[in-house]
Biopython code that builds the backbone (N, CA, C, O; Angstrom):
import numpy as np
from Bio.PDB.StructureBuilder import StructureBuilder

atoms = [
    (1, "MET", "N", (34.456, 71.677, 177.889)),
    (1, "MET", "CA", (33.314, 70.191, 178.871)),
    (1, "MET", "C", (32.342, 69.937, 178.691)),
    (1, "MET", "O", (31.938, 69.303, 179.666)),
    (2, "ASN", "N", (31.466, 70.057, 177.835)),
    (2, "ASN", "CA", (31.069, 69.113, 176.489)),
    (2, "ASN", "C", (29.715, 68.510, 177.527)),
    (2, "ASN", "O", (29.042, 67.601, 177.041)),
    (3, "ALA", "N", (29.397, 68.944, 178.719)),
    (3, "ALA", "CA", (29.232, 67.993, 179.519)),
    (3, "ALA", "C", (27.435, 67.705, 179.608)),
    (3, "ALA", "O", (26.706, 68.687, 179.747)),
    (4, "ASN", "N", (27.080, 66.883, 179.553)),
    (4, "ASN", "CA", (25.701, 66.104, 179.431)),
    (4, "ASN", "C", (24.518, 66.398, 180.505)),
    (4, "ASN", "O", (24.375, 65.560, 181.395)),
    (5, "LEU", "N", (23.756, 67.403, 180.488)),
    (5, "LEU", "CA", (23.545, 67.443, 181.812)),
    (5, "LEU", "C", (21.684, 67.599, 181.297)),
    (5, "LEU", "O", (20.736, 67.667, 182.080)),
    (6, "HIS", "N", (21.626, 67.619, 179.860)),
    (6, "HIS", "CA", (19.813, 67.392, 179.905)),
    (6, "HIS", "C", (18.949, 66.438, 179.862)),
    (6, "HIS", "O", (18.835, 65.328, 179.341)),
    (7, "SER", "N", (18.129, 67.414, 180.807)),
    (7, "SER", "CA", (17.091, 67.487, 181.745)),
    (7, "SER", "C", (17.377, 66.742, 183.013)),
    (7, "SER", "O", (16.720, 65.844, 183.539)),
    (8, "THR", "N", (18.910, 67.510, 183.530)),
    (8, "THR", "CA", (18.707, 67.012, 184.686)),
    (8, "THR", "C", (18.134, 68.058, 186.089)),
    (8, "THR", "O", (18.147, 69.285, 186.185)),
    (9, "ASN", "N", (17.652, 67.002, 187.067)),
    (9, "ASN", "CA", (17.478, 68.320, 188.485)),
    (9, "ASN", "C", (18.280, 68.880, 189.340)),
    (9, "ASN", "O", (18.354, 68.504, 190.510)),
    (10, "LEU", "N", (19.277, 70.274, 188.626)),
    (10, "LEU", "CA", (19.579, 71.288, 189.439)),
    (10, "LEU", "C", (18.788, 72.224, 190.227)),
    (10, "LEU", "O", (19.241, 73.306, 189.855)),
    (11, "LEU", "N", (18.316, 72.353, 190.677)),
    (11, "LEU", "CA", (17.301, 73.591, 191.705)),
    (11, "LEU", "C", (18.207, 73.310, 193.132)),
    (11, "LEU", "O", (18.417, 72.330, 193.847)),
    (12, "ARG", "N", (18.659, 74.880, 193.123)),
    (12, "ARG", "CA", (19.196, 74.396, 194.578)),
    (12, "ARG", "C", (20.518, 74.290, 194.184)),
    (12, "ARG", "O", (21.294, 74.112, 195.122)),
    (13, "ALA", "N", (21.057, 74.352, 192.976)),
    (13, "ALA", "CA", (22.772, 73.626, 193.083)),
    (13, "ALA", "C", (23.361, 75.567, 193.137)),
    (13, "ALA", "O", (23.110, 76.731, 192.828)),
    (14, "ILE", "N", (24.327, 74.568, 193.825)),
    (14, "ILE", "CA", (25.672, 75.590, 193.899)),
    (14, "ILE", "C", (26.632, 74.971, 192.922)),
    (14, "ILE", "O", (27.250, 73.933, 193.160)),
    (15, "LEU", "N", (26.753, 75.893, 191.440)),
    (15, "LEU", "CA", (27.463, 75.626, 190.692)),
    (15, "LEU", "C", (28.955, 76.953, 190.379)),
    (15, "LEU", "O", (29.664, 77.109, 189.385)),
    (16, "PHE", "N", (28.936, 77.593, 191.556)),
    (16, "PHE", "CA", (29.894, 78.492, 191.368)),
    (16, "PHE", "C", (31.031, 77.933, 190.296)),
    (16, "PHE", "O", (31.331, 76.755, 190.101)),
    (17, "ARG", "N", (31.626, 79.216, 189.601)),
    (17, "ARG", "CA", (32.754, 78.745, 188.740)),
    (17, "ARG", "C", (32.636, 77.946, 188.220)),
    (17, "ARG", "O", (33.657, 77.259, 188.257)),
    (18, "ALA", "N", (31.621, 77.399, 187.462)),
    (18, "ALA", "CA", (31.891, 75.293, 187.200)),
    (18, "ALA", "C", (31.924, 75.759, 185.835)),
    (18, "ALA", "O", (31.555, 76.715, 185.152)),
    (19, "ASP", "N", (32.544, 74.633, 185.744)),
    (19, "ASP", "CA", (32.935, 74.979, 183.686)),
    (19, "ASP", "C", (32.015, 74.058, 182.696)),
    (19, "ASP", "O", (32.198, 72.930, 182.239)),
    (20, "LEU", "N", (31.001, 74.955, 182.561)),
    (20, "LEU", "CA", (29.470, 74.969, 181.925)),
    (20, "LEU", "C", (30.112, 74.313, 180.237)),
    (20, "LEU", "O", (29.723, 73.290, 179.673)),
    (21, "VAL", "N", (30.835, 74.981, 179.905)),
    (21, "VAL", "CA", (30.960, 75.637, 178.212)),
    (21, "VAL", "C", (30.477, 73.826, 177.164)),
    (21, "VAL", "O", (30.918, 72.679, 177.235)),
    (22, "ARG", "N", (29.823, 74.236, 176.651)),
    (22, "ARG", "CA", (29.599, 74.146, 175.790)),
    (22, "ARG", "C", (28.213, 72.663, 176.438)),
    (22, "ARG", "O", (27.576, 71.880, 175.734)),
    (23, "ALA", "N", (28.211, 72.787, 177.693)),
    (23, "ALA", "CA", (27.332, 71.872, 178.479)),
    (23, "ALA", "C", (26.234, 71.658, 177.815)),
    (23, "ALA", "O", (26.148, 72.653, 177.095)),
    (24, "ASP", "N", (24.951, 70.696, 177.508)),
    (24, "ASP", "CA", (23.763, 70.971, 177.276)),
    (24, "ASP", "C", (23.502, 70.025, 179.021)),
    (24, "ASP", "O", (23.634, 69.053, 179.766)),
    (25, "LEU", "N", (22.730, 72.289, 178.503)),
    (25, "LEU", "CA", (21.217, 71.348, 179.543)),
    (25, "LEU", "C", (20.394, 72.098, 178.992)),
    (25, "LEU", "O", (20.163, 73.219, 179.447)),
    (26, "SER", "N", (19.898, 71.704, 178.096)),
    (26, "SER", "CA", (18.274, 72.138, 177.463)),
    (26, "SER", "C", (17.484, 70.609, 178.855)),
    (26, "SER", "O", (17.609, 69.419, 179.145)),
    (27, "GLY", "N", (16.914, 71.539, 179.132)),
    (27, "GLY", "CA", (15.851, 71.185, 179.933)),
    (27, "GLY", "C", (15.873, 71.397, 180.919)),
    (27, "GLY", "O", (14.982, 71.498, 181.761)),
    (28, "ALA", "N", (17.898, 71.588, 180.987)),
    (28, "ALA", "CA", (17.477, 71.281, 182.895)),
    (28, "ALA", "C", (16.567, 72.062, 183.018)),
    (28, "ALA", "O", (15.848, 72.779, 182.321)),
    (29, "ASP", "N", (16.831, 71.614, 184.736)),
    (29, "ASP", "CA", (15.679, 72.791, 185.647)),
    (29, "ASP", "C", (17.046, 73.385, 187.166)),
    (29, "ASP", "O", (17.456, 72.803, 188.170)),
    (30, "LEU", "N", (17.280, 74.544, 186.665)),
    (30, "LEU", "CA", (18.235, 75.435, 187.388)),
    (30, "LEU", "C", (17.774, 76.426, 188.230)),
    (30, "LEU", "O", (18.255, 77.541, 188.433)),
    (31, "MET", "N", (16.383, 75.687, 188.896)),
    (31, "MET", "CA", (15.605, 77.559, 189.857)),
    (31, "MET", "C", (16.254, 77.524, 190.557)),
    (31, "MET", "O", (16.041, 76.492, 191.193)),
    (32, "TRP", "N", (16.882, 77.935, 190.866)),
    (32, "TRP", "CA", (17.095, 78.988, 192.396)),
    (32, "TRP", "C", (19.163, 78.729, 192.505)),
    (32, "TRP", "O", (19.786, 78.958, 193.542)),
    (33, "ALA", "N", (19.775, 78.271, 191.289)),
    (33, "ALA", "CA", (20.240, 77.666, 191.138)),
    (33, "ALA", "C", (21.465, 78.729, 191.203)),
    (33, "ALA", "O", (21.131, 79.501, 190.304)),
    (34, "VAL", "N", (22.743, 79.257, 191.754)),
    (34, "VAL", "CA", (23.695, 79.635, 192.051)),
    (34, "VAL", "C", (24.665, 79.480, 190.500)),
    (34, "VAL", "O", (24.732, 78.368, 189.975)),
    (35, "LEU", "N", (25.373, 80.678, 189.866)),
    (35, "LEU", "CA", (26.194, 79.799, 188.930)),
    (35, "LEU", "C", (27.360, 81.149, 188.754)),
    (35, "LEU", "O", (28.016, 81.642, 187.837)),
    (36, "CYS", "N", (27.169, 81.375, 190.154)),
    (36, "CYS", "CA", (28.288, 82.960, 190.146)),
    (36, "CYS", "C", (29.798, 82.657, 189.178)),
    (36, "CYS", "O", (30.695, 81.815, 189.174)),
    (37, "GLU", "N", (29.489, 83.715, 188.516)),
    (37, "GLU", "CA", (31.741, 83.157, 187.967)),
    (37, "GLU", "C", (31.109, 81.269, 187.110)),
    (37, "GLU", "O", (32.186, 80.901, 186.640)),
    (38, "ALA", "N", (30.477, 80.570, 186.893)),
    (38, "ALA", "CA", (30.591, 79.906, 186.039)),
    (38, "ALA", "C", (30.342, 80.389, 184.501)),
    (38, "ALA", "O", (29.518, 81.213, 184.105)),
    (39, "ASP", "N", (31.375, 79.576, 183.686)),
    (39, "ASP", "CA", (31.275, 79.952, 182.620)),
    (39, "ASP", "C", (30.020, 78.924, 181.177)),
    (39, "ASP", "O", (29.431, 77.950, 180.709)),
    (40, "LEU", "N", (30.248, 79.669, 181.204)),
    (40, "LEU", "CA", (27.998, 79.078, 180.249)),
    (40, "LEU", "C", (28.324, 79.519, 178.233)),
    (40, "LEU", "O", (27.588, 79.672, 177.258)),
    (41, "SER", "N", (29.993, 79.575, 178.513)),
    (41, "SER", "CA", (29.412, 79.608, 177.181)),
    (41, "SER", "C", (29.402, 78.961, 176.039)),
    (41, "SER", "O", (30.450, 78.334, 175.889)),
    (42, "LYS", "N", (28.735, 78.860, 175.258)),
    (42, "LYS", "CA", (28.492, 78.244, 174.047)),
    (42, "LYS", "C", (28.367, 76.166, 175.061)),
    (42, "LYS", "O", (28.673, 74.994, 174.843)),
    (43, "ALA", "N", (27.537, 77.272, 176.405)),
    (43, "ALA", "CA", (26.081, 76.496, 176.508)),
    (43, "ALA", "C", (24.863, 76.398, 176.071)),
    (43, "ALA", "O", (24.108, 77.348, 176.281)),
    (44, "ASN", "N", (24.250, 74.919, 175.171)),
    (44, "ASN", "CA", (22.795, 74.544, 175.145)),
    (44, "ASN", "C", (21.633, 74.835, 176.332)),
    (44, "ASN", "O", (21.433, 74.223, 177.381)),
    (45, "LEU", "N", (20.948, 75.999, 175.767)),
    (45, "LEU", "CA", (20.318, 76.218, 177.047)),
    (45, "LEU", "C", (18.182, 76.351, 176.976)),
    (45, "LEU", "O", (17.498, 76.986, 177.779)),
    (46, "VAL", "N", (17.710, 75.611, 175.888)),
    (46, "VAL", "CA", (17.323, 75.744, 175.215)),
    (46, "VAL", "C", (16.299, 74.833, 176.052)),
    (46, "VAL", "O", (16.362, 73.611, 176.194)),
    (47, "GLY", "N", (15.350, 75.705, 176.568)),
    (47, "GLY", "CA", (14.013, 74.996, 177.991)),
    (47, "GLY", "C", (14.680, 75.033, 179.224)),
    (47, "GLY", "O", (14.074, 74.495, 180.149)),
    (48, "ALA", "N", (15.665, 75.481, 179.451)),
    (48, "ALA", "CA", (15.824, 75.251, 180.799)),
    (48, "ALA", "C", (15.276, 75.946, 182.039)),
    (48, "ALA", "O", (14.704, 77.035, 182.021)),
    (49, "THR", "N", (15.433, 75.452, 182.756)),
    (49, "THR", "CA", (14.233, 76.539, 184.279)),
    (49, "THR", "C", (15.058, 77.467, 184.641)),
    (49, "THR", "O", (15.811, 77.005, 185.498)),
    (50, "LEU", "N", (15.265, 78.457, 184.428)),
    (50, "LEU", "CA", (16.310, 79.645, 185.835)),
    (50, "LEU", "C", (15.363, 80.793, 186.733)),
    (50, "LEU", "O", (15.671, 81.895, 187.186)),
    (51, "THR", "N", (14.442, 80.238, 186.761)),
    (51, "THR", "CA", (13.194, 81.402, 187.877)),
    (51, "THR", "C", (14.437, 80.931, 189.069)),
    (51, "THR", "O", (14.913, 79.816, 189.280)),
    (52, "GLY", "N", (14.757, 82.374, 189.786)),
    (52, "GLY", "CA", (15.119, 82.947, 190.296)),
    (52, "GLY", "C", (16.906, 82.688, 190.116)),
    (52, "GLY", "O", (17.492, 83.770, 190.108)),
    (53, "ALA", "N", (17.537, 81.870, 190.021)),
    (53, "ALA", "CA", (18.555, 81.874, 189.779)),
    (53, "ALA", "C", (19.562, 82.687, 189.055)),
    (53, "ALA", "O", (19.267, 83.467, 188.150)),
    (54, "ASP", "N", (20.771, 82.469, 189.496)),
    (54, "ASP", "CA", (21.743, 83.633, 189.925)),
    (54, "ASP", "C", (23.140, 83.547, 189.314)),
    (54, "ASP", "O", (24.125, 82.985, 189.793)),
    (55, "LEU", "N", (22.997, 84.437, 187.780)),
    (55, "LEU", "CA", (23.725, 84.285, 186.584)),
    (55, "LEU", "C", (24.001, 86.047, 186.765)),
    (55, "LEU", "O", (23.526, 86.986, 186.125)),
    (56, "SER", "N", (24.890, 86.021, 187.819)),
    (56, "SER", "CA", (24.496, 87.739, 188.092)),
    (56, "SER", "C", (26.348, 88.161, 187.045)),
    (56, "SER", "O", (26.592, 89.095, 186.281)),
    (57, "THR", "N", (27.523, 86.652, 187.646)),
    (57, "THR", "CA", (28.682, 86.747, 187.281)),
    (57, "THR", "C", (29.572, 85.940, 185.941)),
    (57, "THR", "O", (30.734, 85.876, 185.538)),
    (58, "ALA", "N", (28.136, 85.365, 185.547)),
    (58, "ALA", "CA", (28.555, 83.944, 184.467)),
    (58, "ALA", "C", (28.509, 84.890, 183.415)),
    (58, "ALA", "O", (28.016, 85.970, 183.091)),
    (59, "SER", "N", (29.069, 84.207, 183.129)),
    (59, "SER", "CA", (29.960, 84.266, 181.668)),
    (59, "SER", "C", (28.992, 83.639, 179.937)),
    (59, "SER", "O", (29.256, 82.529, 179.474)),
    (60, "LEU", "N", (28.193, 84.363, 179.413)),
    (60, "LEU", "CA", (27.103, 83.584, 178.941)),
    (60, "LEU", "C", (26.786, 84.515, 178.177)),
    (60, "LEU", "O", (27.288, 85.602, 178.462)),
    (61, "THR", "N", (25.526, 84.440, 176.500)),
    (61, "THR", "CA", (25.790, 85.632, 175.891)),
    (61, "THR", "C", (24.210, 86.046, 176.111)),
    (61, "THR", "O", (23.420, 85.410, 176.809)),
    (62, "GLN", "N", (23.834, 87.568, 175.166)),
    (62, "GLN", "CA", (21.928, 86.815, 175.174)),
    (62, "GLN", "C", (22.372, 85.889, 174.510)),
    (62, "GLN", "O", (23.341, 85.192, 174.810)),
    (63, "GLU", "N", (21.571, 85.788, 173.370)),
    (63, "GLU", "CA", (22.215, 84.396, 172.383)),
    (63, "GLU", "C", (22.093, 83.095, 172.862)),
    (63, "GLU", "O", (21.614, 82.130, 172.268)),
    (64, "GLU", "N", (22.820, 83.171, 174.596)),
    (64, "GLU", "CA", (22.481, 81.590, 174.750)),
    (64, "GLU", "C", (21.849, 81.344, 175.997)),
    (64, "GLU", "O", (22.028, 80.389, 176.753)),
    (65, "ILE", "N", (20.599, 82.948, 176.206)),
    (65, "ILE", "CA", (20.399, 83.434, 177.769)),
    (65, "ILE", "C", (18.656, 82.595, 177.064)),
    (65, "ILE", "O", (17.928, 81.679, 177.445)),
    (66, "GLU", "N", (18.655, 83.905, 175.498)),
    (66, "GLU", "CA", (17.119, 83.057, 174.668)),
    (66, "GLU", "C", (16.529, 82.483, 175.363)),
    (66, "GLU", "O", (15.883, 82.754, 176.375)),
    (67, "PRO", "N", (16.835, 81.232, 174.574)),
    (67, "PRO", "CA", (16.264, 79.543, 174.841)),
    (67, "PRO", "C", (15.610, 79.749, 176.351)),
    (67, "PRO", "O", (14.462, 80.193, 176.357)),
    (68, "ALA", "N", (15.985, 79.580, 177.128)),
    (68, "ALA", "CA", (15.759, 79.351, 178.841)),
    (68, "ALA", "C", (14.179, 79.899, 178.924)),
    (68, "ALA", "O", (13.394, 80.202, 178.026)),
    (69, "SER", "N", (14.067, 79.899, 180.147)),
    (69, "SER", "CA", (12.767, 80.439, 180.809)),
    (69, "SER", "C", (13.126, 81.434, 182.030)),
    (69, "SER", "O", (13.761, 80.820, 182.887)),
    (70, "GLY", "N", (12.949, 82.536, 182.301)),
    (70, "GLY", "CA", (13.483, 82.872, 183.966)),
    (70, "GLY", "C", (12.027, 84.045, 183.821)),
    (70, "GLY", "O", (11.033, 84.193, 183.109)),
    (71, "ASP", "N", (12.884, 84.876, 185.335)),
    (71, "ASP", "CA", (11.830, 85.177, 185.302)),
    (71, "ASP", "C", (12.317, 86.698, 186.448)),
    (71, "ASP", "O", (13.523, 86.886, 186.293)),
    (72, "GLU", "N", (11.824, 87.542, 187.282)),
    (72, "GLU", "CA", (11.912, 88.933, 187.879)),
    (72, "GLU", "C", (12.953, 88.098, 188.693)),
    (72, "GLU", "O", (13.844, 88.912, 188.932)),
    (73, "ASN", "N", (13.250, 87.084, 189.157)),
    (73, "ASN", "CA", (13.579, 87.178, 190.168)),
    (73, "ASN", "C", (15.601, 85.919, 190.316)),
    (73, "ASN", "O", (16.227, 85.232, 191.124)),
    (74, "THR", "N", (15.690, 86.513, 188.661)),
    (74, "THR", "CA", (16.966, 85.807, 187.553)),
    (74, "THR", "C", (16.865, 86.960, 187.771)),
    (74, "THR", "O", (15.981, 87.769, 188.050)),
    (75, "GLN", "N", (18.691, 86.915, 187.480)),
    (75, "GLN", "CA", (19.343, 87.833, 188.056)),
    (75, "GLN", "C", (20.487, 87.462, 187.531)),
    (75, "GLN", "O", (21.217, 86.531, 187.870)),
    (76, "LEU", "N", (20.682, 88.671, 186.205)),
    (76, "LEU", "CA", (21.786, 88.510, 184.704)),
    (76, "LEU", "C", (22.632, 89.400, 185.002)),
    (76, "LEU", "O", (22.509, 90.471, 185.595)),
    (77, "PRO", "N", (23.632, 88.807, 184.483)),
    (77, "PRO", "CA", (24.386, 89.797, 184.260)),
    (77, "PRO", "C", (24.369, 91.407, 184.084)),
    (77, "PRO", "O", (23.344, 91.817, 183.539)),
    (78, "PRO", "N", (25.331, 92.406, 184.451)),
    (78, "PRO", "CA", (23.989, 93.795, 183.204)),
    (78, "PRO", "C", (24.530, 93.509, 181.493)),
    (78, "PRO", "O", (23.564, 93.144, 180.823)),
    (79, "ASP", "N", (25.260, 93.558, 181.029)),
    (79, "ASP", "CA", (25.115, 94.032, 180.731)),
    (79, "ASP", "C", (23.589, 92.756, 179.265)),
    (79, "ASP", "O", (23.519, 93.046, 178.071)),
    (80, "LEU", "N", (22.890, 91.806, 179.770)),
    (80, "LEU", "CA", (22.440, 90.893, 179.280)),
    (80, "LEU", "C", (20.721, 91.488, 179.794)),
    (80, "LEU", "O", (20.514, 92.109, 180.836)),
    (81, "ASN", "N", (19.471, 91.045, 178.606)),
    (81, "ASN", "CA", (18.548, 92.143, 179.359)),
    (81, "ASN", "C", (17.490, 90.809, 179.804)),
    (81, "ASN", "O", (18.105, 89.760, 179.610)),
    (82, "PRO", "N", (16.280, 90.587, 180.267)),
    (82, "PRO", "CA", (15.870, 89.422, 179.669)),
    (82, "PRO", "C", (15.304, 89.341, 179.268)),
    (82, "PRO", "O", (14.556, 90.308, 179.126)),
    (83, "PRO", "N", (14.948, 87.821, 178.484)),
    (83, "PRO", "CA", (14.387, 87.640, 176.775)),
    (83, "PRO", "C", (12.705, 88.314, 177.530)),
    (83, "PRO", "O", (12.287, 88.454, 178.679)),
    (84, "ALA", "N", (12.068, 88.622, 175.938)),
    (84, "ALA", "CA", (11.137, 89.274, 176.371)),
    (84, "ALA", "C", (9.710, 88.006, 176.644)),
    (84, "ALA", "O", (8.672, 88.269, 177.252)),
    (85, "HIS", "N", (9.925, 87.160, 176.245)),
    (85, "HIS", "CA", (9.623, 85.850, 176.978)),
    (85, "HIS", "C", (9.169, 85.339, 178.009)),
    (85, "HIS", "O", (8.278, 84.500, 178.138)),
    (86, "TRP", "N", (10.456, 86.402, 179.550)),
    (86, "TRP", "CA", (9.682, 86.221, 180.263)),
    (86, "TRP", "C", (9.087, 87.072, 181.077)),
    (86, "TRP", "O", (9.304, 87.328, 182.261)),
    (87, "GLY", "N", (8.049, 87.628, 180.065)),
    (87, "GLY", "CA", (6.904, 88.265, 180.828)),
    (87, "GLY", "C", (7.433, 89.987, 181.621)),
    (87, "GLY", "O", (6.622, 90.640, 182.277)),
]
sb = StructureBuilder()
sb.init_structure("model")
sb.init_model(0)
sb.init_chain("A")
sb.init_seg("    ")
for serial, (resi, resn, name, xyz) in enumerate(atoms, 1):
    if name == "N":
        sb.init_residue(resn, " ", resi, " ")
    sb.init_atom(name, np.array(xyz, "f"), 0.0, 1.0, " ", f" {name:<3s}", serial, name[0])
structure = sb.get_structure()
């Protein structure tokens, strides 16, 4: 898709099954967003805020999630771990 969503406010957005392959989500606010079944393959999440977001069934890798910020309310797929810097 290659969408440019750099620094976009997507607070509480419902992005169910969204095609975000190679999307630039750097600096985007995705707090409490629903990204169930979204494809975030090769997306740029550097500086993205994922606090409380539901990524439980999203397609993404540990490497892609590492540069983002989140918290204990961020729901990740079972094969991913919250990055250490999330606290």
